[in-house]
N, C-alpha and C positions, 0 to 999 in steps of 0.2 A: 332661525334665518339666515345667518353668516353660512352656516354648513350649506343650507341650500342654495346659496349663489356661488358657492364653490364647488360643488357639486356638480352644478349645470354646465359649469364652464368646466372643468375637469372630472369625467367620468371615473377615473382610477383612485378617487379617494376612497380611501380604507381607515379603518381601526390603528390608533397610533401604535407604534411598536417601539417607541423609546419615550420616557417621561422628562420633559425638558424642566429642570427646574433650579437652574441657574443662568446668570447671564443679564443683562440689563437689567427690566422689572421683576421678573421670575425670580429674582433675591427677597423681592419683597410683596410680591401679588402674585395671585396663581392665576388671574384671567385680565391681562393687562389691556388686551384689547376690547373687553368690555368696559375697562375704566376711560378708554380713549373714547369710548362711543357715549357714556355717562357725559366726561367733558364737554364732549360736541353737542349733544342735546341740550345741555343745560347753557352752553354758549347762544346756541339757536333762539333759546327761550329769551334769554337776556338782550338779544338784537331786537325782539319786538314782544315785550312781555304783556301778557293779556289773561285777566281770571277764565277767558274760554281755553286759552292753551296751555294753561298748567295743569289741569286733568291730564291732558295727554303727554305732555311731560312725565308727570309721574306713573303714569302707565306704563311708558317706554322704558322708566328707570327699575321698574318693580318687574318688567318683563325680562332685562338684563341680568337682574338679580335673580329669578328664577332659573333662567337658561344657566348661568354660571353654577347654581346650584345641581342641576342636571348634570352639567359636565362634569362636576366633583363626586358625583354617585359613580357616573361611567368610568374613571379615574380611578378611583378606590376598587370597583369590581377588578378593573384591570390591571392594578400594578400593587393592588394591596400594601403591605409594610412601607415601601418606597414613598406610596405616595402619602399614607399617614404621618410619616416623619415629615414629609416638607410640606404639609399641612399645618402640622403644630408650629411651623417657624416662619408662615406668614399667612398673609390676609387675604380674605377671598376677593376685592377689588380696590379696594382703597387702603392704602399701607397705614394710615393711621386709625382705623375703624376695627 
């Protein structure tokens, strides 16, 4: 979904040409944007927790997890050994999991 939003705003978005693997949260997680989205979703749910909205939260978190896995596969195909080295040192979205 993030890619579609960015693509709609900027038709020049293309495949990544460089693997950013240092600086900020990239030293600890490979998908800091999805980490931020997860925190946002949980925070919104905590503002008005309800049994009915819990499945929506869980679906949203699962969707972010799935998207991060897809992006990892794409990055591995594009950057190979460099990505695998970074992957071994970092976590997917949550630094301590």
